[in-house]
N, C-alpha and C positions, 0 to 999 in steps of 0.2 A: 504494500500500500504506500502510495506517495502522498504526503501532506505538504502542500506548498503554502508558505507564509509570505505575505506581502511585506517587504522591507523598504518600500518607497518612503519618501519623506513624510507624508501624512500619516501613514501607519506607524512609522518609526516614532513619531511624536506621541502617538496614542498607545505605545507600549509593545510594539512587535518584538523588541529584543527580550523583554520579560516573558512574552508568550513562547518564544523559541526556547528559553531556559526552562520553563515549566514543562513544555512538551518533551524536551530532552530528559528531564528528570523522570517523567511518567514512563517514557519508553524504557529507560534503564531499570526503573522499579519493577516493571512488568516483564523484563527481559525480552523485549520485542525488537532488539537492534537488527535482527535478520528479517523482520517482517514489516517494519515501518521505516520509511525513508523521509527525512525532512529536507525540503528544498526551499530556497528563497527566490522571490520574484520581485521585480520592480513594477509597481503600479498595475493593479488588476482592473482599474477603471471604476472602482467602487469606493472612492475616497470618503464619501460622506457617511458610509456605513461603519466606519471603524476599522480595526485591523482585519483585513480579509484573509481568510484561510480557505484553501480549496482542497477537496478530496474528489478526485474524478472530475465531474462537471459541476458538482455542488459547491457553492460558495457560501461561507459562513462569516458572520461578523462577530469577532471576539474581542474581549478585553481580558486583561490579566485575571480579573476576578471570576470570569466564567470559563476559563480555559480547562480547569480540571473536570468540570461537568461535561464540556465538549469532548474531552478525551474519553471519558467513560462511556458516553452515549454514542458518539460517532465513530471513534477509532476502535475501542474495544467491542462495541456493538457490531460493527461491520466485520471485524475479524472473527466473530463467533458465528456469523451467517454461513 
């Protein structure tokens, strides 16, 4: 699974670096280094929505505060399917 995080200037200001850190911690905690790949991307064109994170064609708007819930629901949930 590839998870792409926007690291463009707008998302950077809104906390993309912290979101990357949280996702890296969750991947290590769940020992998913071989199943989840984090990628960075500049501007996904959704600047007003917050930090954009993409899985497949689905785009999510994250903040550092909701990143753990996103990981549990979207990443772990999709891996269990």
